[in-house]
Legacy VTK file of the C-alpha trace (Angstrom):
# vtk DataFile Version 3.0
C-alpha trace
ASCII
DATASET POLYDATA
POINTS 511 float
23.471 0.101 15.612
23.172 2.698 18.498
23.542 6.338 18.324
27.256 6.228 19.487
28.120 3.891 16.432
26.160 5.867 13.960
26.232 9.627 14.699
29.530 10.074 16.717
31.485 9.063 19.791
30.249 9.428 23.340
31.851 12.267 25.373
33.889 9.735 27.680
35.086 7.953 24.506
36.222 11.308 23.170
38.010 12.399 26.376
39.966 9.058 26.429
41.086 9.694 22.796
42.255 13.195 23.544
44.254 11.780 26.619
45.872 9.124 24.695
46.746 11.657 21.721
48.507 14.060 24.106
50.329 11.225 25.669
51.684 10.344 22.087
52.343 13.847 21.546
54.573 13.998 24.593
56.309 10.636 23.831
56.937 11.133 20.149
59.858 13.522 20.498
61.564 11.188 22.919
61.050 8.193 20.480
62.656 10.321 17.624
65.487 11.109 19.834
66.127 7.513 20.728
66.152 6.695 16.939
68.543 9.759 16.063
71.012 9.482 18.837
72.927 6.498 17.645
73.143 8.022 14.206
74.117 11.548 15.292
77.477 11.444 13.683
76.102 10.191 10.401
73.069 12.628 10.005
73.073 16.150 9.631
70.732 18.477 11.545
68.313 18.771 8.576
67.789 14.986 8.453
67.478 14.890 12.305
64.789 17.706 11.997
62.872 15.592 9.280
62.741 12.723 11.785
61.121 15.011 14.369
58.715 16.329 11.647
57.744 12.714 10.581
56.883 11.914 14.319
54.675 15.139 14.491
53.125 14.060 11.131
52.301 10.632 12.552
50.924 11.891 15.628
48.716 14.519 13.693
47.364 11.790 11.290
46.241 9.697 14.087
45.231 11.989 16.944
44.780 15.384 15.254
45.849 18.918 15.643
45.987 19.250 19.542
48.341 16.396 19.904
50.566 17.452 16.966
51.040 20.745 18.669
52.040 19.234 21.814
54.624 17.026 19.833
55.884 19.980 17.873
56.458 22.293 20.683
58.222 19.547 22.604
60.316 18.485 19.745
61.977 22.012 19.488
63.650 21.949 22.864
64.452 18.250 22.541
66.369 18.772 19.333
68.150 21.972 20.798
69.231 19.949 23.813
70.395 16.845 22.288
71.398 17.813 18.802
72.069 21.540 18.360
75.457 22.704 19.305
76.347 23.215 21.972
74.825 19.814 22.945
73.055 19.251 26.355
72.159 22.906 26.329
68.973 24.733 25.196
71.126 27.411 23.745
71.456 27.351 19.787
74.337 28.933 18.143
73.916 28.021 14.505
71.344 30.260 12.751
70.565 27.325 10.335
69.295 25.130 13.201
67.082 28.096 14.384
65.564 28.374 11.059
65.128 24.542 10.816
63.485 24.524 14.082
60.998 27.365 13.247
60.237 25.790 9.894
59.547 22.497 11.430
57.125 24.082 13.825
55.316 25.948 11.213
55.169 22.801 8.937
54.101 20.580 11.810
51.280 22.964 12.682
50.160 23.422 9.134
50.211 19.742 8.528
48.362 18.972 11.730
45.523 21.314 10.851
45.228 20.007 7.236
45.097 16.473 8.706
42.571 17.417 11.377
40.284 18.967 8.822
40.734 15.822 6.772
39.899 13.536 9.672
36.764 15.775 10.461
35.546 15.688 6.886
35.952 11.955 6.769
34.097 11.545 10.090
31.364 13.869 8.821
31.146 11.921 5.653
30.742 8.655 7.582
28.182 10.203 9.777
26.087 11.493 6.915
26.370 7.966 5.138
25.243 6.311 8.334
22.387 8.870 8.806
21.265 8.396 5.162
21.291 4.659 5.515
19.192 5.137 8.652
16.814 7.227 6.850
16.574 4.918 3.749
15.833 1.912 6.139
13.153 3.907 7.875
11.604 5.046 4.500
11.807 1.582 3.140
9.880 -0.011 6.185
7.302 2.897 6.181
6.541 2.547 2.662
5.606 -1.008 3.189
3.328 -0.178 6.172
-0.327 -0.913 5.725
-1.962 0.669 8.759
-1.246 2.984 11.619
-0.410 0.030 14.031
2.378 -0.951 11.702
3.739 2.735 11.474
3.735 2.917 15.148
5.638 -0.491 15.508
8.235 0.592 12.817
8.758 4.046 14.319
9.445 2.614 17.805
11.974 -0.017 16.387
14.014 2.437 14.221
14.188 5.033 16.936
15.486 2.384 19.333
17.913 0.993 16.848
19.294 4.416 15.608
19.138 6.511 18.859
18.979 3.947 21.579
15.989 5.127 23.374
12.458 4.377 23.950
9.513 6.023 22.043
5.841 5.689 21.358
3.592 7.146 18.577
0.560 8.998 19.466
-1.842 9.270 16.354
-4.702 11.696 16.189
-8.174 10.185 15.776
-11.127 11.606 13.792
-11.940 14.082 16.754
-8.286 15.236 16.803
-7.700 13.385 20.078
-4.270 11.674 20.596
-4.368 7.843 21.121
-1.919 5.029 21.632
-2.222 2.270 18.884
-3.530 -0.942 20.121
-0.522 -2.941 19.085
2.102 -0.910 21.171
3.221 -2.199 24.499
4.594 0.900 26.542
8.020 0.427 28.128
8.461 1.211 31.735
10.315 4.401 31.010
7.074 5.719 28.967
4.431 4.958 31.601
4.287 8.538 32.809
3.277 9.992 29.579
1.407 13.432 30.027
-1.325 13.153 27.420
-2.401 16.729 28.146
1.104 18.026 27.402
1.156 15.828 24.224
-2.161 17.110 23.289
-0.770 20.709 23.635
2.246 19.870 21.396
-0.330 18.576 18.631
-2.594 21.531 18.698
0.283 24.260 18.954
2.695 22.326 16.520
5.554 22.872 18.912
8.023 20.598 20.781
7.082 20.261 24.473
9.392 18.739 26.964
8.816 17.603 30.554
11.845 15.668 31.899
12.523 12.902 30.995
10.084 12.924 27.866
9.955 15.141 24.854
6.909 15.445 22.695
7.575 16.117 18.987
4.640 17.078 16.706
4.599 15.371 13.388
4.184 18.089 10.817
2.345 17.045 7.550
2.072 19.226 4.583
-1.200 20.504 5.831
-1.696 19.652 9.339
0.037 17.911 12.341
-0.629 14.154 12.230
0.283 13.073 15.572
2.901 13.193 18.291
6.086 11.271 18.801
6.924 10.784 22.442
10.648 10.122 23.007
12.651 9.390 26.168
15.350 11.982 26.150
18.881 11.230 26.502
22.089 13.319 26.424
22.995 11.770 23.099
19.752 12.537 21.573
19.884 16.166 22.399
22.838 16.456 20.315
21.034 14.755 17.385
17.927 16.999 17.182
18.200 17.549 13.355
18.230 13.778 12.788
15.231 13.359 15.157
13.185 16.055 13.173
14.037 14.163 9.961
12.619 10.938 11.376
9.609 12.739 12.515
9.083 14.173 9.079
9.116 10.825 7.366
6.795 9.347 9.896
4.500 12.321 9.459
4.554 11.841 5.639
3.426 8.190 6.139
0.676 8.967 8.276
-0.541 11.832 5.840
-0.422 9.264 3.098
-2.855 7.038 4.974
-5.010 10.070 5.462
-4.962 11.077 2.024
-5.659 7.575 0.853
-8.667 7.282 3.156
-9.972 10.601 1.878
-9.640 9.313 -1.744
-11.391 6.071 -0.970
-14.147 7.969 0.577
-14.401 10.363 -2.339
-14.597 7.461 -4.749
-17.253 5.835 -2.699
-19.313 8.878 -2.525
-18.883 9.197 -6.281
-19.929 5.609 -6.905
-22.751 5.925 -4.570
-24.072 8.926 -6.253
-23.595 7.363 -9.777
-25.566 4.446 -8.601
-28.176 6.579 -7.156
-28.534 8.510 -10.204
-28.611 5.391 -12.511
-31.291 3.668 -10.259
-33.396 6.727 -10.179
-33.085 7.140 -14.040
-33.905 3.430 -14.516
-36.712 3.629 -12.190
-38.274 6.699 -13.667
-38.134 5.320 -17.127
-38.540 1.585 -16.860
-41.081 1.428 -13.962
-42.972 4.692 -14.970
-43.746 3.217 -18.380
-45.699 0.115 -17.297
-47.296 2.187 -14.623
-48.664 4.516 -17.215
-49.893 1.643 -19.404
-51.619 -0.012 -16.447
-53.387 3.287 -15.453
-54.481 3.865 -19.130
-55.790 0.436 -19.369
-57.784 0.466 -16.205
-59.038 3.980 -16.926
-60.376 2.779 -20.390
-61.984 -0.324 -18.834
-63.666 1.892 -16.165
-64.684 4.750 -18.644
-65.982 2.479 -21.424
-67.037 -0.495 -19.459
-70.522 -0.807 -21.070
-69.124 -0.278 -24.577
-66.329 -2.949 -24.278
-66.565 -6.391 -25.944
-65.421 -9.224 -24.195
-62.340 -9.429 -26.650
-61.521 -5.844 -25.793
-61.841 -6.523 -21.877
-59.515 -9.557 -22.287
-56.876 -7.526 -24.213
-56.996 -4.855 -21.569
-56.700 -7.272 -18.734
-53.838 -9.035 -20.492
-52.070 -5.645 -20.966
-52.499 -4.883 -17.348
-51.114 -8.491 -16.251
-48.119 -8.087 -18.822
-47.202 -4.736 -17.436
-47.465 -5.764 -13.819
-45.402 -8.853 -14.439
-42.733 -6.559 -16.141
-42.713 -4.370 -13.069
-42.501 -7.316 -10.830
-39.470 -8.759 -12.658
-37.624 -5.322 -12.645
-38.455 -4.964 -8.997
-37.340 -8.555 -8.409
-33.782 -7.910 -10.130
-33.188 -4.820 -8.190
-33.885 -6.566 -4.880
-31.848 -9.661 -5.920
-28.899 -7.460 -6.840
-29.020 -5.578 -3.510
-29.119 -8.816 -1.527
-26.275 -10.334 -3.497
-24.210 -7.113 -3.200
-24.655 -7.140 0.622
-23.906 -10.855 0.831
-27.252 -11.710 2.376
-27.960 -14.378 -0.128
-26.854 -17.861 0.978
-26.417 -20.494 -1.743
-28.508 -23.441 -1.346
-26.239 -25.872 -3.246
-27.204 -29.432 -4.349
-26.165 -31.767 -7.115
-27.990 -31.008 -10.285
-27.867 -31.871 -14.003
-27.447 -28.921 -16.315
-29.992 -30.308 -18.789
-32.903 -30.029 -16.226
-31.755 -26.449 -15.377
-31.688 -25.468 -19.100
-34.945 -27.129 -19.739
-36.769 -25.255 -16.737
-35.297 -21.880 -17.883
-36.716 -22.604 -21.480
-40.001 -23.526 -20.114
-40.205 -20.098 -18.226
-39.403 -18.312 -21.463
-41.650 -20.343 -23.719
-43.891 -17.343 -24.545
-40.798 -15.182 -25.491
-39.297 -18.061 -27.663
-42.380 -19.071 -29.763
-40.733 -17.788 -33.018
-37.134 -18.606 -32.158
-35.406 -21.908 -32.731
-33.210 -22.863 -29.709
-30.576 -25.399 -30.588
-29.082 -27.047 -27.383
-25.916 -29.266 -27.586
-25.585 -30.864 -24.237
-23.560 -34.220 -24.284
-24.922 -37.127 -22.205
-21.687 -37.462 -20.345
-21.965 -34.029 -18.640
-21.050 -34.238 -15.017
-23.469 -33.133 -12.054
-22.742 -29.593 -10.850
-22.744 -28.602 -7.148
-24.806 -25.370 -7.588
-27.890 -23.508 -6.445
-30.299 -24.628 -9.219
-32.722 -21.552 -8.591
-30.144 -18.929 -8.930
-28.344 -20.630 -11.928
-31.633 -21.012 -13.696
-32.134 -17.320 -13.159
-28.782 -16.722 -14.806
-29.945 -18.642 -17.867
-33.170 -16.763 -18.101
-31.391 -13.411 -17.933
-28.836 -14.477 -20.688
-31.469 -15.943 -22.946
-33.732 -12.834 -22.415
-30.875 -10.731 -23.396
-30.358 -12.645 -26.579
-33.928 -12.258 -27.380
-33.978 -8.561 -26.497
-30.993 -7.644 -28.835
-31.409 -9.976 -31.968
-33.887 -9.835 -34.709
-37.164 -12.007 -34.583
-36.674 -15.449 -35.728
-32.931 -15.596 -35.357
-31.727 -18.861 -33.529
-30.103 -19.156 -29.980
-27.416 -21.775 -29.382
-26.784 -23.294 -25.975
-23.797 -25.638 -25.684
-21.954 -27.261 -22.703
-18.596 -28.987 -22.250
-16.796 -30.544 -19.350
-12.957 -29.362 -19.306
-10.457 -31.181 -17.063
-11.276 -29.092 -13.992
-14.109 -26.881 -14.943
-17.609 -26.768 -16.657
-18.295 -24.495 -19.552
-21.696 -23.395 -20.721
-22.204 -20.977 -23.636
-25.346 -19.079 -24.973
-24.612 -17.724 -28.477
-27.038 -15.581 -30.485
-26.973 -14.467 -34.315
-27.170 -10.827 -33.581
-24.796 -7.707 -34.220
-22.427 -8.853 -31.487
-20.885 -6.759 -28.710
-18.805 -3.815 -29.181
-15.152 -4.219 -27.981
-15.366 -1.390 -25.327
-18.600 -2.878 -23.995
-17.470 -6.561 -23.462
-16.509 -5.952 -19.698
-18.550 -2.987 -18.932
-21.937 -4.712 -19.712
-21.431 -6.585 -16.492
-21.561 -3.409 -14.405
-24.503 -2.379 -12.453
-26.986 -0.123 -14.244
-24.789 -0.028 -17.393
-26.788 0.339 -20.633
-24.983 0.478 -23.889
-25.713 3.137 -26.760
-27.749 0.571 -28.655
-29.971 -0.172 -25.668
-31.832 2.954 -25.519
-34.939 1.531 -27.182
-34.883 -1.484 -24.931
-36.635 -2.092 -21.500
-34.579 -2.856 -18.403
-32.592 -1.198 -15.728
-29.123 -2.558 -16.600
-29.148 -5.306 -13.695
-29.748 -8.534 -15.541
-26.121 -9.120 -16.630
-24.659 -7.658 -13.395
-27.074 -10.174 -11.438
-25.581 -12.997 -13.637
-21.971 -11.975 -12.793
-22.693 -11.789 -9.100
-24.364 -15.193 -9.013
-21.746 -16.868 -10.973
-18.925 -15.460 -8.884
-20.662 -16.505 -5.736
-20.397 -20.150 -7.187
-16.659 -19.459 -7.669
-16.896 -19.286 -11.455
-16.511 -16.791 -14.223
-18.773 -15.262 -16.736
-17.471 -13.572 -19.832
-18.781 -11.842 -23.109
-17.284 -12.009 -26.427
-18.308 -12.410 -30.189
-18.387 -15.676 -31.870
-17.083 -15.764 -35.461
-19.918 -16.376 -37.937
-22.521 -15.831 -35.126
-23.125 -12.968 -32.763
-22.619 -12.532 -29.063
-21.400 -15.268 -26.789
-21.847 -15.199 -23.062
-19.763 -18.103 -21.517
-19.896 -19.354 -17.856
-17.243 -21.438 -16.315
-17.899 -23.304 -13.067
-15.656 -25.392 -10.970
-16.200 -29.179 -10.984
-16.499 -30.990 -7.704
-16.210 -34.807 -7.147
-19.755 -36.234 -6.975
-20.555 -38.183 -3.689
-20.374 -41.923 -3.669
-24.063 -42.054 -2.883
-24.965 -40.221 -6.050
-22.917 -42.773 -7.982
-24.617 -45.824 -6.367
-28.069 -44.377 -6.911
-27.277 -43.780 -10.523
-26.149 -47.455 -11.008
-29.375 -48.593 -9.084
-31.626 -46.588 -11.369
-29.921 -48.017 -14.480
-30.506 -51.473 -13.185
LINES 1 512
511 0 1 2 3 4 5 6 7 8 9 10 11 12 13 14 15 16 17 18 19 20 21 22 23 24 25 26 27 28 29 30 31 32 33 34 35 36 37 38 39 40 41 42 43 44 45 46 47 48 49 50 51 52 53 54 55 56 57 58 59 60 61 62 63 64 65 66 67 68 69 70 71 72 73 74 75 76 77 78 79 80 81 82 83 84 85 86 87 88 89 90 91 92 93 94 95 96 97 98 99 100 101 102 103 104 105 106 107 108 109 110 111 112 113 114 115 116 117 118 119 120 121 122 123 124 125 126 127 128 129 130 131 132 133 134 135 136 137 138 139 140 141 142 143 144 145 146 147 148 149 150 151 152 153 154 155 156 157 158 159 160 161 162 163 164 165 166 167 168 169 170 171 172 173 174 175 176 177 178 179 180 181 182 183 184 185 186 187 188 189 190 191 192 193 194 195 196 197 198 199 200 201 202 203 204 205 206 207 208 209 210 211 212 213 214 215 216 217 218 219 220 221 222 223 224 225 226 227 228 229 230 231 232 233 234 235 236 237 238 239 240 241 242 243 244 245 246 247 248 249 250 251 252 253 254 255 256 257 258 259 260 261 262 263 264 265 266 267 268 269 270 271 272 273 274 275 276 277 278 279 280 281 282 283 284 285 286 287 288 289 290 291 292 293 294 295 296 297 298 299 300 301 302 303 304 305 306 307 308 309 310 311 312 313 314 315 316 317 318 319 320 321 322 323 324 325 326 327 328 329 330 331 332 333 334 335 336 337 338 339 340 341 342 343 344 345 346 347 348 349 350 351 352 353 354 355 356 357 358 359 360 361 362 363 364 365 366 367 368 369 370 371 372 373 374 375 376 377 378 379 380 381 382 383 384 385 386 387 388 389 390 391 392 393 394 395 396 397 398 399 400 401 402 403 404 405 406 407 408 409 410 411 412 413 414 415 416 417 418 419 420 421 422 423 424 425 426 427 428 429 430 431 432 433 434 435 436 437 438 439 440 441 442 443 444 445 446 447 448 449 450 451 452 453 454 455 456 457 458 459 460 461 462 463 464 465 466 467 468 469 470 471 472 473 474 475 476 477 478 479 480 481 482 483 484 485 486 487 488 489 490 491 492 493 494 495 496 497 498 499 500 501 502 503 504 505 506 507 508 509 510
């Protein structure tokens, strides 16, 4: 809908309307005369005057006050000439007719004025309704915009639809320089944009004009967000308040993007600072402790080398080796987490049996599991998994180490697996105190350590690493409490159809 249909009539249309109205104002008294003349002997002067008054009223209701005044002023001499005695003369001898004419003219003018006001109020209400609908449509579309390119496109479309003119949105970049968005194709009428003038409107916050273009600054709550360049038209000049309202809505949307970007940046900085503090805290505690022990053991070996027995030397060497291995594991987890977070680790998938991966993980942890029974429930019918065996083994090692760390010595650990219709489920369950409800999701966060972990070693990356590896496989890892047992960590992985080659090889090996 163009401007002439939304916000009012064009000048030519209004001029034609006035001409037609005045023509009807001239014609109405003669039409009334033609109607009343055959009935002049049956109707009294008062009834004939009411007929003229009705004609004036009809003209006023359709064409307004100006046309009704013409009709009323012409009705008086017409009535006097044809119906007031003596007829065919403008002289009026009867006082009643003179009073009737005067009353008719007054009533006609008052009625015309009231009808004119009513028409103007109705037209104004219609314009306001159309203007409100236009603003609603613009606000609705802007609220769905996802970036600056979408805002620029929506702004140009709505200004063309509502005002019937071309426009282009210039948005300020980080250096407060105006630029045209990449998705905007400038119409021919806007090829002569003066960027220097637009920059001046942006910096001063004032509307600048250079025929035929106008540069409207987009005022946000705290700063100017850009400049809307519009091809000026005669109709647009009369609708300056509406244009300003459009500019305000566009500025609010741009400011919303700016505030959202600032919020994201602030959150990122806060998260980065929290991760940095957590990493420094973990390194200062969990890496400094083995370093201190290594330094102490080596110092003891150097100072008392002659007085140490072979058994004591072996114990010192073993202590140095254990602490060095612990440092290596912690450093490896940090590096693996960094690589997974940056997406630099590529999965080397192959078809693997879960029994082999579980067995390999238990062999790596043989020293830690000497006093613990590990019960495995792995049916023979389990399908092959399309996974990275090395990384998935690391997941099992981390989960079993976690169970060993937070349960009492000698308590068992259960490892179960089951094949669901479309997924594979593996669970590791311990017989410890379980996991607090508020920690069941947070324990997978990087560097998170619960209140019960203060006496335990680690940087809080083991479970975060498990989550990253499982999700890289398209799977899901969850923590819960098993009734009658302790904490349960369950892994679900998608099942893939094994290749035909693998099936034929399996049949051959059986034969």
